[in-house]
C-alpha positions in Angstrom: -0.1 -0.2 0.2 2.7 2.4 0.7 4.5 1.9 -2.5 1.2 2.2 -4.4 0.8 5.6 -2.6 4.2 6.6 -3.9 3.2 5.7 -7.3 0.3 7.9 -7.0 2.4 10.7 -5.9 4.7 10.0 -8.7 1.7 10.1 -11.1 0.5 13.5 -9.8 4.0 14.9 -9.6 5.0 13.8 -13.2 1.5 15.4 -14.5 2.2 18.8 -12.7 6.1 19.0 -14.0 4.8 18.5 -17.4 2.0 21.0 -17.2 3.2 23.6 -15.1 5.9 22.4 -12.6 5.9 22.0 -8.5 6.0 18.3 -8.6 8.6 18.3 -5.8 5.8 19.6 -3.4 4.0 16.3 -3.8 6.8 13.7 -4.0 9.0 15.1 -0.9 6.0 15.0 1.7 4.9 11.8 0.2 8.4 10.3 0.6 8.8 11.6 4.2 5.3 10.2 5.0 6.6 6.9 4.0 9.3 7.1 6.5 12.4 8.3 4.5 14.3 10.7 6.6 14.0 14.4 5.1 17.7 14.6 3.5 17.4 11.2 1.8 13.6 12.1 0.9 15.0 15.1 -1.0 17.6 13.0 -2.7 15.3 10.4 -3.6 12.7 12.6 -5.0 15.5 14.3 -7.1 16.5 11.0 -8.6 13.0 9.8 -9.2 12.0 12.7 -11.4 15.3 13.0 -12.9 14.4 10.6 -15.9 11.2 12.8 -16.9 13.5 16.0 -16.9 16.2 14.2 -19.2 13.5 13.0 -21.7 12.0 16.6 -22.0 15.6 18.0 -22.7 15.9 15.1 -25.5 12.6 16.2 -26.8 13.6 19.6 -27.1 17.1 18.7 -28.5 16.7 20.6 -31.6 15.1 23.9 -30.0 18.3 24.4 -27.8 20.0 27.9 -28.2 22.2 30.2 -26.2 20.8 32.9 -23.8 21.5 36.4 -25.2 25.2 36.4 -25.3 25.8 33.4 -22.9 26.5 30.2 -24.6 24.6 27.0 -23.7 27.5 25.2 -23.0 28.7 27.6 -20.5 25.6 27.6 -18.7 25.6 23.9 -18.3 29.2 23.5 -17.2 28.2 26.0 -14.4 25.0 24.5 -13.7 26.7 20.8 -13.3 29.1 22.6 -11.0 26.6 24.1 -8.9 24.2 21.2 -8.9 27.3 19.2 -7.3 28.1 21.7 -4.7 24.2 21.8 -3.7 24.1 18.0 -3.6 27.2 17.8 -1.4 25.9 20.6 0.9 22.9 18.7 1.3 24.2 15.4 2.2 26.4 17.2 4.9 23.5 18.9 6.3 22.2 17.5 9.5 18.9 16.3 9.4 17.6 18.5 12.3 19.1 21.5 10.4 17.4 20.4 7.2 14.0 20.2 8.9 14.3 23.9 9.8 15.6 25.3 6.5 13.2 23.1 4.3 10.2 25.2 5.1 11.7 28.5 4.1 13.0 26.5 0.7 9.4 25.8 0.2 8.3 29.2 1.0 10.9 30.7 -1.4 10.0 28.3 -4.3 6.1 28.9 -3.4 6.5 32.9 -3.9 8.3 32.2 -7.2 5.4 30.0 -8.4 2.7 32.5 -7.2 4.7 36.0 -8.3 7.5 34.7 -10.9 5.3 36.1 -13.8 4.9 39.4 -12.1 8.5 39.7 -11.1 9.4 38.6 -14.9 7.2 41.6 -16.1 8.4 44.0 -13.7 12.0 43.1 -14.8 10.9 43.5 -18.5 9.1 46.9 -18.0 12.3 48.3 -16.2 15.0 46.8 -18.5 17.3 45.7 -16.1 20.4 44.1 -17.5 23.3 42.3 -16.1 26.4 41.0 -17.9 27.3 37.5 -18.9 30.1 36.9 -16.3 27.4 37.9 -13.5 24.8 35.7 -15.3 27.2 32.6 -14.9 27.9 33.6 -11.2 23.9 33.7 -10.7 23.7 30.6 -12.7 26.0 28.7 -10.1 24.4 29.7 -7.4 20.7 28.7 -8.7 22.4 25.5 -9.4 23.5 25.2 -6.1 19.8 25.6 -5.0 18.7 23.3 -7.5 21.2 20.5 -6.3 20.3 21.3 -2.7 16.6 21.3 -3.0 15.2 22.5 -6.5 11.6 23.6 -6.0 10.6 26.1 -8.7 14.5 26.3 -9.7 13.1 26.7 -13.3 11.2 30.1 -12.5 14.2 31.3 -10.7 16.3 30.4 -13.5 14.1 32.3 -16.0 14.1 35.4 -13.8 17.8 35.5 -13.7 18.0 35.0 -17.3 15.4 38.2 -17.9 18.1 40.3 -16.2 20.4 39.5 -19.1 18.6 40.5 -22.3 15.0 40.4 -24.0 14.0 36.9 -23.1 11.2 35.1 -25.2 10.3 32.6 -22.3 8.9 30.3 -24.5 12.0 30.1 -26.9 13.9 29.6 -23.6 12.1 26.8 -22.2 14.6 24.4 -23.7 17.4 26.1 -22.4 15.8 26.3 -18.9 15.3 22.4 -19.1 18.9 21.7 -20.1 20.3 23.7 -17.3 18.1 22.1 -14.5 18.6 18.7 -16.0 22.5 19.3 -15.9 22.2 20.5 -12.2 20.1 17.5 -11.4 22.6 15.1 -13.3 25.4 16.0 -10.9 23.3 16.0 -8.0 21.8 12.4 -8.8 25.3 11.2 -9.6 26.4 12.4 -6.1 23.3 10.7 -4.3 23.6 7.7 -5.8 27.6 7.2 -5.2 26.8 8.4 -1.4 23.9 5.7 -1.2 21.6 8.5 -0.3 18.5 7.0 -2.0 16.0 4.7 -0.7 15.5 3.0 -4.1 12.2 1.0 -3.7 10.4 4.2 -2.6 12.3 6.0 -5.5 11.5 3.7 -7.9 8.0 3.8 -7.2 7.8 7.5 -7.5 10.0 7.2 -10.9 7.3 4.8 -12.3 4.5 7.0 -11.4 6.5 10.3 -12.6 6.9 8.6 -16.0 3.0 7.9 -16.3 2.0 11.1 -14.9 4.5 12.8 -17.1 3.1 11.0 -20.3 -0.5 11.5 -19.7 0.1 15.1 -18.3 1.6 16.1 -21.6 -1.2 14.9 -23.5 -3.7 16.3 -21.4 -2.2 19.5 -20.3 -3.1 21.3 -23.4 -6.8 20.6 -22.8 -6.9 22.0 -19.3 -7.6 25.6 -18.9 -4.5 27.4 -17.7 -6.2 29.2 -14.8 -7.3 25.5 -13.4 -3.7 24.3 -13.7 -2.2 27.5 -11.8 -5.0 27.4 -9.1 -4.1 23.4 -8.5 -0.3 23.9 -8.4 -0.6 27.1 -6.2 -2.8 25.3 -3.6 -0.5 22.3 -3.5 2.5 24.4 -3.0 1.0 26.5 -0.3 -0.4 23.7 1.9 2.7 21.6 1.7 4.5 24.8 2.8 2.3 25.2 5.8 2.6 21.6 6.8 6.4 21.8 6.8 6.3 25.0 8.8 4.2 23.4 11.3 6.2 20.3 11.2 9.7 22.3 11.6 8.5 25.2 13.9 5.1 23.9 15.5 4.7 22.8 18.7 6.2 19.2 19.8 
């Protein structure tokens, strides 16, 4: 029954990621509820959702392109380095500390999901620009976050790129997926080598994620965008509230 629940969580997360993102908000609490320690649950969730991200990059491989003056290769290399640093940081974070940090990471991700579009519009109107070197440094920091936790990392990445140049967010989506997958690839490799993955639980989520990702991609175009957004926002804020209660509520 526990594994079936994890498969169901994977299906929901895969569908969410295919349509709008936010799947981590489903898989992480499901893994923790199944008895996986928080740090290892985060690592197992990253591993479980990685194949779906990789398949998305493969599907978009012919549409990959640089972001302004910064080459995609440079962004990917920096993302790999940052993802590895974030993964190592996670593995060396005591569980009690992670319990206190996790709600704030969830809150950051929830805020980006709720206000990411307004932030991008605000940046576009004011014409803020940063140079390629600063962009790569920012990409490294974002990739550290991605390797350590990763919730809403795609939205944070796009907000960073909007500072660099005029950005067509639809055209930049393949590059976003590539950099997120690169950071996750480094993190996944690190987690596997370190033995930080609870495989039965991770495989159950992975199986559900593949199913949910496939059907989510097929059904996503038929769902009203407003409905999808409301569902994702509701899941993220409920999960954030639960983890604040878990980390800071009465014992």
